[in-house]
C-alpha positions as CSV (number, residue, x, y, z in Angstrom):
1,X,-7.5,-16.2,33.3
2,X,-7.9,-15.4,29.9
3,X,-11.1,-15.9,28.0
4,X,-9.2,-15.4,24.5
5,X,-8.2,-18.5,23.1
6,X,-4.6,-19.2,21.5
7,X,-4.2,-17.8,17.6
8,X,-3.2,-20.8,15.6
9,X,-1.2,-19.9,12.3
10,X,0.3,-22.4,10.1
11,X,0.5,-25.1,12.9
12,X,1.8,-22.6,15.4
13,X,-0.2,-21.8,18.6
14,X,0.1,-18.2,20.0
15,X,-1.0,-17.6,23.4
16,X,-2.9,-14.4,24.5
17,X,-0.8,-11.5,25.2
18,X,2.3,-13.1,23.4
19,X,4.0,-12.4,20.1
20,X,5.3,-14.7,17.6
21,X,7.1,-15.2,14.1
22,X,6.1,-17.9,12.1
23,X,8.1,-18.9,9.5
24,X,5.7,-20.1,6.8
25,X,7.3,-22.5,4.2
26,X,6.5,-21.0,1.0
27,X,9.0,-23.2,-1.6
28,X,12.5,-24.2,-2.1
29,X,15.6,-22.6,-3.7
30,X,17.5,-24.5,-6.5
31,X,20.0,-25.3,-3.8
32,X,17.3,-27.2,-1.6
33,X,17.3,-24.1,0.7
34,X,14.1,-23.6,2.2
35,X,12.3,-20.1,1.6
36,X,10.1,-19.1,4.2
37,X,7.4,-16.1,4.6
38,X,8.0,-14.8,8.0
39,X,4.6,-13.9,9.6
40,X,4.5,-11.7,12.7
41,X,1.8,-12.2,15.1
42,X,0.8,-10.1,18.1
43,X,-2.3,-11.8,19.9
44,X,-3.9,-9.5,22.4
45,X,-5.4,-10.4,26.0
46,X,-8.7,-9.2,24.9
47,X,-10.9,-10.4,22.1
48,X,-11.1,-8.1,19.0
49,X,-10.6,-8.3,15.1
50,X,-7.7,-9.9,13.1
51,X,-6.1,-7.2,11.2
52,X,-3.7,-8.5,8.3
53,X,-1.1,-5.8,7.4
54,X,1.0,-7.0,4.6
55,X,3.6,-5.5,2.0
56,X,5.7,-6.5,-0.9
57,X,3.4,-8.7,-2.7
58,X,5.3,-7.0,-5.4
59,X,9.0,-7.8,-4.2
60,X,10.4,-4.4,-5.1
61,X,7.8,-2.1,-3.3
62,X,9.7,-1.6,-0.3
63,X,8.0,1.4,1.8
64,X,5.7,-1.1,3.2
65,X,8.3,-3.1,4.6
66,X,9.7,-0.3,6.8
67,X,6.1,0.5,7.9
68,X,5.4,-2.8,9.2
69,X,8.7,-2.7,10.8
70,X,8.0,0.6,12.9
71,X,4.3,-0.7,13.4
72,X,5.7,-3.9,15.0
73,X,7.6,-1.3,17.4
74,X,4.6,0.9,18.7
75,X,4.4,0.6,22.4
76,X,0.5,0.7,22.5
77,X,0.5,-3.0,21.0
78,X,0.9,-4.3,24.7
79,X,-2.6,-3.1,25.3
80,X,-4.0,-4.8,22.0
81,X,-7.5,-6.1,21.7
82,X,-7.5,-8.7,19.1
83,X,-4.8,-9.9,16.8
84,X,-2.5,-8.1,14.4
85,X,-1.0,-10.4,11.5
86,X,1.9,-8.5,10.0
87,X,3.7,-10.0,6.7
88,X,6.7,-7.5,5.7
89,X,7.4,-9.5,2.8
90,X,4.9,-11.8,0.7
91,X,6.7,-12.3,-2.5
92,X,9.9,-13.4,-0.9
93,X,11.3,-14.4,-4.5
94,X,10.8,-11.0,-5.7
95,X,12.2,-9.3,-2.6
96,X,15.6,-11.3,-2.9
97,X,15.7,-10.3,-6.4
98,X,14.6,-6.7,-6.2
99,X,11.8,-7.5,-8.6
100,X,8.4,-6.9,-8.8
101,X,7.6,-10.3,-10.1
102,X,8.0,-14.3,-9.4
103,X,10.9,-16.1,-11.1
104,X,8.4,-17.2,-13.8
105,X,7.5,-13.2,-14.4
106,X,4.2,-13.8,-12.8
107,X,2.5,-11.1,-10.8
108,X,1.8,-12.8,-7.7
109,X,-1.2,-9.9,-7.3
110,X,-3.0,-11.5,-10.3
111,X,-2.7,-15.0,-8.9
112,X,-5.5,-15.2,-6.1
113,X,-7.1,-17.1,-5.0
114,X,-4.6,-19.4,-6.5
115,X,-4.3,-23.3,-6.4
116,X,-2.4,-26.1,-4.9
117,X,-1.5,-27.5,-8.2
118,X,-1.0,-24.5,-10.4
119,X,2.1,-22.3,-11.1
120,X,4.4,-21.3,-8.6
121,X,2.5,-18.0,-8.3
122,X,-0.9,-19.9,-7.9
123,X,0.9,-22.1,-5.4
124,X,2.0,-19.2,-3.3
125,X,-1.3,-17.3,-3.5
126,X,-3.2,-20.3,-2.6
127,X,-0.7,-20.8,0.6
128,X,-1.1,-17.1,1.7
129,X,-4.9,-17.1,1.4
130,X,-5.8,-20.3,3.1
131,X,-3.0,-19.9,5.7
132,X,-3.1,-16.1,6.5
133,X,-5.9,-14.2,4.8
134,X,-8.9,-16.7,5.7
135,X,-7.8,-16.2,9.5
136,X,-8.6,-12.3,9.3
137,X,-11.3,-10.1,9.5
138,X,-9.7,-7.0,8.2
139,X,-6.6,-6.2,5.8
140,X,-4.3,-3.6,4.7
141,X,-2.2,-4.1,1.8
142,X,0.7,-1.9,1.4
143,X,2.0,-0.9,-2.0
144,X,4.1,1.7,-3.9
145,X,4.3,2.6,-7.8
146,X,6.4,0.7,-10.2
147,X,9.7,1.1,-10.7
148,X,10.3,4.9,-11.8
149,X,6.8,5.8,-11.1
150,X,5.9,7.5,-8.1
151,X,2.5,7.6,-6.2
152,X,1.2,10.5,-4.0
153,X,-0.1,8.7,-0.5
154,X,-3.4,7.4,-1.2
155,X,-6.0,4.7,-0.4
156,X,-7.5,2.6,-3.0
157,X,-10.6,0.8,-1.9
158,X,-14.0,-0.6,-3.1
159,X,-16.2,2.3,-1.7
160,X,-19.3,0.0,-2.4
161,X,-18.8,-2.0,0.5
162,X,-19.6,0.3,3.8
163,X,-17.1,-1.6,6.2
164,X,-14.2,-1.0,3.4
165,X,-15.3,2.7,3.0
166,X,-15.2,3.2,6.9
167,X,-11.4,1.8,7.3
168,X,-10.5,3.8,4.1
169,X,-11.8,7.0,5.4
170,X,-10.0,6.2,9.2
171,X,-6.8,5.7,7.6
172,X,-6.5,9.3,7.5
173,X,-4.9,10.5,4.1
174,X,-6.5,13.3,2.1
175,X,-6.9,10.9,-1.2
176,X,-9.2,8.0,-1.7
177,X,-9.7,6.6,-5.1
178,X,-12.7,4.3,-5.6
179,X,-11.0,1.6,-7.5
180,X,-12.8,-1.4,-9.0
181,X,-11.5,-4.8,-7.8
182,X,-9.4,-6.6,-10.5
183,X,-9.2,-10.2,-11.0
184,X,-6.8,-12.3,-9.2
185,X,-5.7,-9.6,-6.5
186,X,-5.7,-9.8,-2.9
187,X,-8.3,-7.3,-2.9
188,X,-10.5,-8.9,-5.1
189,X,-10.4,-12.4,-3.0
190,X,-10.5,-10.6,0.3
191,X,-13.8,-8.6,-0.5
192,X,-15.3,-11.9,-2.2
193,X,-14.8,-13.4,1.3
194,X,-16.5,-10.5,3.2
195,X,-12.9,-9.2,4.4
196,X,-12.9,-5.4,4.2
197,X,-9.5,-4.5,2.6
198,X,-7.9,-1.3,1.7
199,X,-4.7,-0.6,-0.3
200,X,-2.3,2.0,0.8
201,X,-0.3,3.5,-2.1
202,X,2.5,5.6,-1.7
203,X,6.1,6.2,-3.2
204,X,8.2,4.5,-5.7
205,X,9.7,0.9,-5.9
206,X,13.0,0.5,-4.7
207,X,13.3,3.3,-2.5
208,X,12.3,4.5,1.1
209,X,10.4,7.4,1.6
210,X,9.8,9.3,4.6
211,X,7.2,11.2,3.5
212,X,5.3,7.9,2.9
213,X,6.4,5.6,5.5
214,X,5.3,8.0,8.4
215,X,1.8,8.3,6.8
216,X,1.3,4.6,6.4
217,X,2.5,4.0,10.1
218,X,0.0,6.5,11.4
219,X,-2.8,5.4,9.2
220,X,-2.5,1.6,10.2
221,X,-2.7,3.0,13.9
222,X,-5.7,5.1,13.1
223,X,-7.3,2.1,11.5
224,X,-6.7,-0.1,14.5
225,X,-8.3,2.6,16.9
226,X,-11.2,2.9,14.8
227,X,-11.5,-1.1,14.9
228,X,-11.0,-0.5,18.9
229,X,-8.0,-2.7,18.7
230,X,-6.0,0.1,20.2
231,X,-7.0,2.6,23.0
232,X,-7.7,6.3,21.7
233,X,-5.0,8.6,21.3
234,X,-4.3,10.8,24.2
235,X,-3.4,13.7,21.9
236,X,-5.8,15.8,20.5
237,X,-5.9,15.3,16.8
238,X,-8.1,16.6,13.7
239,X,-9.3,13.8,11.6
240,X,-8.7,14.2,8.1
241,X,-12.0,13.9,5.9
242,X,-10.3,12.5,2.8
243,X,-11.7,13.6,-0.8
244,X,-12.9,10.7,-2.7
245,X,-12.1,10.7,-6.5
246,X,-14.8,10.2,-9.1
247,X,-12.5,8.7,-11.5
248,X,-8.9,8.7,-12.7
249,X,-7.0,8.5,-15.8
250,X,-3.4,8.0,-17.1
251,X,-2.2,10.6,-19.7
252,X,0.3,8.5,-22.1
253,X,3.3,9.4,-24.4
254,X,2.1,10.0,-27.9
255,X,5.6,9.8,-29.3
256,X,9.0,8.4,-28.3
257,X,11.9,10.5,-26.8
258,X,13.2,12.5,-23.8
259,X,10.6,13.3,-21.2
260,X,10.6,16.6,-19.1
261,X,7.8,16.7,-16.5
262,X,6.7,20.2,-15.3
263,X,4.1,19.4,-12.5
264,X,4.8,17.6,-9.2
265,X,3.2,15.1,-7.3
266,X,-0.2,16.2,-5.3
267,X,-0.4,19.4,-7.6
268,X,-3.8,20.9,-8.8
269,X,-4.4,20.1,-12.6
270,X,-6.4,22.5,-14.8
271,X,-7.8,21.3,-18.3
272,X,-5.1,22.0,-21.1
273,X,-2.5,22.7,-18.6
274,X,1.1,21.8,-19.9
275,X,2.1,19.0,-17.7
276,X,5.4,18.4,-19.6
277,X,7.2,17.9,-23.1
278,X,9.0,15.2,-24.9
279,X,11.8,16.0,-27.2
280,X,14.3,14.6,-29.3
281,X,18.0,14.3,-28.5
282,X,18.9,14.7,-32.0
283,X,16.6,17.6,-33.1
284,X,14.6,20.4,-31.9
285,X,11.2,18.8,-32.2
286,X,9.2,18.9,-29.0
287,X,5.8,17.9,-28.0
288,X,3.6,19.4,-25.4
289,X,1.8,17.0,-23.3
290,X,-1.4,18.7,-22.1
291,X,-4.1,17.9,-19.4
292,X,-7.3,16.5,-20.8
293,X,-9.1,17.4,-17.6
294,X,-9.1,19.0,-14.1
295,X,-7.9,17.0,-11.2
296,X,-4.9,16.1,-8.8
297,X,-1.9,14.5,-10.1
298,X,-1.6,11.2,-8.0
299,X,0.9,9.3,-10.0
300,X,4.0,10.1,-12.2
301,X,6.8,8.6,-14.4
302,X,9.9,9.7,-13.1
303,X,12.0,8.0,-16.0
304,X,13.1,10.6,-18.7
305,X,13.3,8.2,-21.5
306,X,9.9,7.1,-22.7
307,X,8.1,5.0,-25.5
308,X,5.1,6.0,-27.2
309,X,1.7,4.8,-25.3
310,X,3.9,4.7,-22.0
311,X,2.0,5.9,-19.1
312,X,3.2,9.6,-17.9
313,X,0.8,11.4,-15.4
314,X,-1.8,9.8,-13.2
315,X,-4.8,12.3,-12.9
316,X,-7.6,11.8,-10.0
317,X,-10.8,13.7,-10.9
318,X,-12.6,15.5,-8.0
319,X,-15.5,17.5,-7.5
320,X,-13.7,20.4,-5.6
321,X,-10.1,20.0,-7.1
322,X,-8.9,23.4,-5.6
323,X,-10.0,22.3,-2.0
324,X,-8.3,19.0,-2.4
325,X,-5.1,20.3,-3.5
326,X,-4.6,22.9,-0.6
327,X,-5.5,19.4,1.6
328,X,-2.8,17.2,0.2
329,X,-0.2,20.5,0.2
330,X,-1.3,21.0,3.9
331,X,-1.1,17.2,4.6
332,X,2.5,16.8,3.1
333,X,3.7,19.9,4.9
334,X,2.7,18.4,8.3
335,X,3.5,15.1,8.2
336,X,7.2,15.3,8.8
337,X,6.6,18.3,11.2
338,X,4.0,16.2,13.5
339,X,7.2,14.1,14.3
340,X,7.5,10.2,14.1
341,X,4.6,7.8,14.9
342,X,7.2,6.0,17.1
343,X,8.9,8.0,19.9
344,X,12.6,8.5,18.9
345,X,12.7,7.0,15.4
346,X,15.1,8.9,13.3
347,X,14.0,9.8,9.8
348,X,15.4,8.5,6.8
349,X,17.2,11.1,4.9
350,X,16.0,11.9,1.4
């Protein structure tokens, strides 16, 4: 007989060795149609950590939705120690409307820890924290860049926490940004409750990108192996030692106009390098955008039409820029060649 107790979530009991989808009531639509947040629970027969993996806190950030779908198909979950709590879509309102925000234009990821009597965002944040997050020992929050803005696969984490730093390294992508905890975020409230949490940022909103999805699935599996939730891989793999960014900055538009980028994501940047140009569609005026420092391009605006002050290029600064750039390029070249994390899973065409 198993010594592991049933896992309780939102009034539902999941027995050891079983799976369940818990429909957690979030709100109602104008039509009185109930709106639920589906929570997948895989409860192992052996004791271990409780790992939360969640996506679409911003409702238009879709790569994480596909990452979780694939994660739940991994065969080795049959041998799970501990519990996996997977939430493909946290912000169901935004997901329905293809929007980052809630109906009142609030950002759910600025509403934590929330309250029972506050705004819609505060109520949803309170529900998610008390019914889901507080049950977990570790968390991975999946994000993308905003609309028209792409991020190279990267981990953002508060490296002042040793346990958080360990799972950030274990994830297995080349870049880790030591990111401050912003008020109202899931990361901030998790760390305040001694729950190590990392954010995986990759790709652009409203898109599926295979080059971002596969590293996400592999990274979560790597973390689960690090936490001894899954057995070690039978394949010989070389662990990636990620480079940690000292700092990062956004290069912004100094003028309105038509924007032409000239550097790619993941590329090495040198001081005073030409990054792009802004021109007018009505005359020959052009403004060069040059790099203020050396680093790696980890984020980029993809929209050609820009306003003064708009963020264009996100540069992360590293001690050994040349070596880091080579590692990022090698990682990008090998992630697809290595094959899918799930056997037989066909890639999404670019």
